[in-house]
C-alpha positions in Angstrom: 14.0 -46.1 7.8 11.3 -44.0 6.0 11.9 -40.5 5.0 9.8 -37.6 6.4 7.8 -35.7 3.8 9.3 -32.4 2.9 7.4 -29.4 4.3 8.3 -27.4 1.2 6.8 -30.1 -1.1 3.6 -30.1 1.0 3.3 -26.3 0.8 3.8 -26.3 -3.0 1.1 -29.0 -3.5 -1.3 -27.0 -1.3 -0.6 -23.8 -3.2 -1.0 -25.5 -6.6 -4.5 -26.8 -5.8 -7.1 -24.8 -7.5 -9.4 -22.8 -5.3 -13.1 -23.6 -5.5 -14.8 -21.4 -8.0 -16.6 -18.6 -6.3 -19.0 -16.3 -8.2 -18.1 -12.9 -6.8 -19.4 -9.6 -8.1 -16.7 -7.7 -10.0 -15.1 -4.9 -7.9 -15.7 -1.4 -9.2 -12.7 0.3 -10.7 -10.6 2.1 -8.1 -12.0 0.3 -5.1 -9.8 -1.0 -2.3 -9.6 -4.8 -2.2 -11.1 -6.2 1.0 -8.6 -9.1 1.2 -5.5 -10.1 -0.7 -5.4 -13.4 -2.7 -4.0 -16.3 -0.8 -0.2 -16.6 -1.0 0.4 -12.9 -1.6 2.1 -10.8 1.2 1.3 -7.2 1.8 3.4 -5.2 4.2 1.4 -3.8 7.2 2.3 -0.3 6.1 0.6 -0.9 2.8 -2.5 -2.6 4.0 -5.8 -1.0 2.7 -3.9 1.4 0.5 -3.6 1.8 -3.3 -0.6 2.7 -5.3 -0.7 5.1 -8.2 2.0 6.4 -10.5 2.3 10.0 -11.5 4.6 11.3 -14.2 6.0 14.6 -13.2 9.2 16.5 -14.1 12.3 15.5 -12.1 12.3 18.8 -10.2 9.1 17.7 -8.3 10.6 14.4 -7.2 13.9 16.0 -6.3 12.2 18.7 -4.2 10.0 16.0 -2.5 13.1 13.9 -1.7 14.9 17.0 -0.2 11.8 18.0 1.8 11.4 14.4 3.2 15.1 14.2 4.0 15.1 17.6 5.9 11.7 17.3 7.6 11.4 15.7 11.1 8.4 14.9 13.2 8.0 15.6 16.9 10.0 12.4 17.7 12.9 13.5 15.5 12.2 10.9 12.8 12.2 11.6 9.1 8.8 12.3 7.6 8.1 9.8 4.8 7.3 11.1 1.3 3.9 9.3 1.5 2.9 11.4 4.5 4.1 14.7 2.8 2.1 13.9 -0.4 -1.0 13.0 1.7 -0.7 16.4 3.5 -0.3 18.2 0.1 -3.4 16.5 -1.2 -5.4 17.5 1.8 -4.3 21.1 1.3 -5.5 20.8 -2.3 -8.8 19.3 -1.3 -9.4 22.1 1.3 -8.6 24.7 -1.4 -11.3 23.3 -3.7 -13.8 22.8 -0.9 -13.6 19.0 -0.8 -13.5 17.1 2.5 -10.0 16.3 3.7 -9.0 12.8 4.4 -8.2 12.0 8.0 -5.3 9.6 8.5 -5.8 7.3 11.5 -2.7 6.2 13.3 -0.3 8.9 12.0 
């Protein structure tokens, strides 16, 4: 009897093959990538979004945690910190006469 080839071995060989060289224009700094490289998974909630790190005193993060824990939307679900920060940034933009960012689907 002959053995069936392993699906894992086939997948590994396919992933190890070098992709054909494409000459693409370099992306400007801070731009949103149009598509993810092959083999990398991005959660649907993070698609078309960028992550940034901000160093603030712990009191800011503790207050944000508390606000997120105690805030509820119209369905009674907890409001995520990302949505609270987006709302705060829109208030900042409006204060300084910049256009606010509209979130579709929220």
